[in-house]
C-alpha positions in Angstrom: 0.0 0.0 -0.2 1.3 3.7 -0.8 -0.2 6.5 0.7 0.7 9.9 -1.0 1.5 12.6 1.3 -1.5 14.2 0.1 -4.0 12.0 1.0 -2.8 11.9 4.4 -5.0 13.9 7.2 -3.3 17.1 9.1 -4.8 18.4 11.8 -4.3 21.3 14.0 -3.7 20.8 18.0 -3.7 24.0 19.7 -2.4 23.6 23.6 -1.3 19.9 22.7 -1.4 18.3 26.3 -1.7 22.0 27.7 1.5 23.1 26.3 2.2 26.2 24.4 1.1 27.4 20.6 0.1 25.0 17.7 1.3 21.7 16.8 0.8 20.1 13.7 0.4 16.8 12.8 0.3 14.7 9.5 -0.9 11.3 10.2 1.1 8.8 7.9 -1.8 6.2 8.3 -5.4 6.2 10.4 -4.5 3.7 12.8 -8.0 2.4 14.0 -7.5 -0.8 12.0 -4.1 -1.0 13.1 -2.7 -3.3 15.5 -0.8 -1.9 18.7 -0.4 1.2 17.1 -2.2 4.2 18.6 -0.2 7.2 16.5 1.8 7.1 13.4 2.6 11.1 12.7 4.7 13.8 11.6 4.5 16.8 14.3 5.6 20.1 13.4 6.2 22.5 16.5 6.8 26.3 15.4 9.4 28.3 17.2 8.4 28.8 21.1 5.4 25.9 20.9 5.4 23.1 23.3 3.6 19.5 23.6 3.0 19.8 27.5 3.8 16.9 30.3 2.0 13.8 29.8 2.1 10.2 31.1 2.1 6.9 28.8 1.1 4.0 30.7 0.0 1.3 29.1 2.1 2.7 25.8 5.2 3.6 24.7 5.7 6.7 22.1 8.7 7.3 20.3 9.9 11.0 18.9 12.7 11.3 16.6 13.5 14.2 16.1 14.0 15.2 12.0 14.8 18.9 12.1 14.9 22.0 14.5 16.0 21.6 18.4 14.4 22.2 21.7 14.2 20.6 25.0 12.1 17.6 26.6 11.6 17.1 29.9 12.1 13.0 30.3 11.0 12.4 33.5 12.1 15.3 35.5 15.1 15.6 33.4 15.3 18.1 31.0 17.4 17.9 27.8 18.2 19.4 25.0 17.6 17.4 21.4 18.2 18.1 18.1 18.1 16.3 14.7 18.6 12.7 14.6 18.0 12.4 18.2 15.1 10.1 20.1 12.6 10.2 22.8 11.2 7.2 24.1 8.9 7.4 27.1 6.8 4.6 28.5 6.0 2.1 31.0 4.3 5.4 33.5 6.7 7.6 32.8 6.1 11.5 32.0 7.8 14.0 28.7 7.4 17.2 27.5 8.9 18.5 24.5 9.3 22.2 23.6 10.8 23.7 20.2 13.6 26.2 21.5 15.1 27.1 18.0 14.3 29.7 15.5 12.5 26.8 12.8 10.0 24.5 13.0 10.9 21.4 15.3 9.7 18.6 13.2 9.1 15.2 15.1 8.1 11.6 13.9 5.6 10.3 16.2 4.7 6.5 16.6 2.6 5.1 20.2 2.5 2.0 20.2 0.1 0.1 22.6 1.0 -3.1 25.2 
C-alpha cells in the first residue's frame, strides 16, 4: 500500500496536552485498523510551541527528531534535543517537548500500545 502525502489527514492541535501554541500533525495512516499502534504521524512545532507534560502508561511513545531543536522534560530531566535524536517514553513515565529554536521542530511519532 502507498499513501500519498496529499492523501494524509492533517490536523492542528492548539495547546496540545496543555502546551503552548499549536502543533500540526500529519497522520501517516489512520491507526484505527492497525494492531498495537495508536499514532503514527509527523508533528511540527513552530518556534516557542510545546507539547505539555503527559504520561504514557500502557503504551510507549517514540519521537524521532527530524529537524530543528528543542528541549524535552524526560521524567523530570530536561535534555536538549536536535535532528537525529530519539525520545522514548513508556512504562508510566512522563515527558514534554518544546521548540527552543528559530525554525520548526519536526518529529516523527509512533505510539505503540502494550
